[in-house]
C-alpha positions as CSV (number, residue, x, y, z in Angstrom):
1,M,46.6,2.1,-15.3
2,S,45.7,3.2,-11.9
3,S,42.1,3.9,-10.9
4,T,43.9,7.3,-10.7
5,D,44.1,7.4,-14.5
6,T,41.0,5.8,-15.7
7,S,39.1,8.1,-13.3
8,A,40.3,10.9,-15.3
9,R,40.2,9.4,-18.2
10,D,36.8,8.5,-17.4
11,A,36.0,11.7,-16.0
12,A,38.2,13.4,-19.7
13,M,36.1,11.2,-22.1
14,A,32.6,12.7,-20.3
15,L,33.8,16.2,-20.4
16,L,34.7,15.5,-24.5
17,T,31.0,14.2,-25.2
18,Q,29.6,16.6,-23.6
19,Y,31.1,19.8,-24.4
20,G,33.4,18.8,-27.1
21,D,35.5,21.5,-28.0
22,D,35.0,23.6,-24.8
23,A,35.9,20.7,-22.5
24,S,39.6,21.9,-21.5
25,V,37.8,24.9,-20.1
26,I,34.8,23.0,-18.5
27,A,37.5,21.4,-16.8
28,T,39.5,23.8,-15.9
29,L,36.8,25.8,-13.8
30,R,36.2,23.0,-12.2
31,A,39.9,22.2,-11.2
32,A,39.9,26.1,-9.6
33,E,36.5,25.4,-8.1
34,V,37.8,23.2,-6.0
35,A,40.7,25.1,-5.5
36,A,39.6,27.7,-4.1
37,M,38.1,25.7,-1.7
38,G,41.4,23.5,-0.7
39,D,40.6,20.3,-1.7
40,V,44.0,19.5,-2.8
41,E,42.8,15.9,-3.5
42,A,40.2,17.3,-6.3
43,L,42.3,19.4,-7.8
44,A,44.9,16.7,-8.2
45,H,41.9,15.1,-10.1
46,W,41.2,17.6,-12.2
47,D,44.6,18.3,-13.1
48,A,45.1,15.1,-14.4
49,V,42.2,15.8,-16.5
50,I,43.1,18.8,-17.8
51,S,46.4,16.6,-18.5
52,F,44.8,14.4,-20.6
53,L,42.8,16.9,-22.3
54,E,45.8,19.4,-23.4
55,E,48.2,16.0,-23.9
56,G,45.2,13.1,-24.6
57,P,46.1,9.7,-24.0
58,A,49.4,7.8,-23.6
59,P,49.3,4.7,-25.3
60,E,48.2,2.6,-22.3
61,Q,45.7,4.4,-21.5
62,L,43.3,2.9,-24.3
63,S,42.8,0.1,-23.3
């Protein structure tokens, strides 16, 4: 697993812990904020977090 995947997973898990079912909404809001600032790298991170939250982890992401 790449450090990018680990970072997205960790962020997703933190959002789930803090916000529960609203985690995807919070991640989407953060993605919109960084998109508005033109931060392409941060947007890619939040897109990965959103994907993790919506699709669940791949088997290799569970370790």
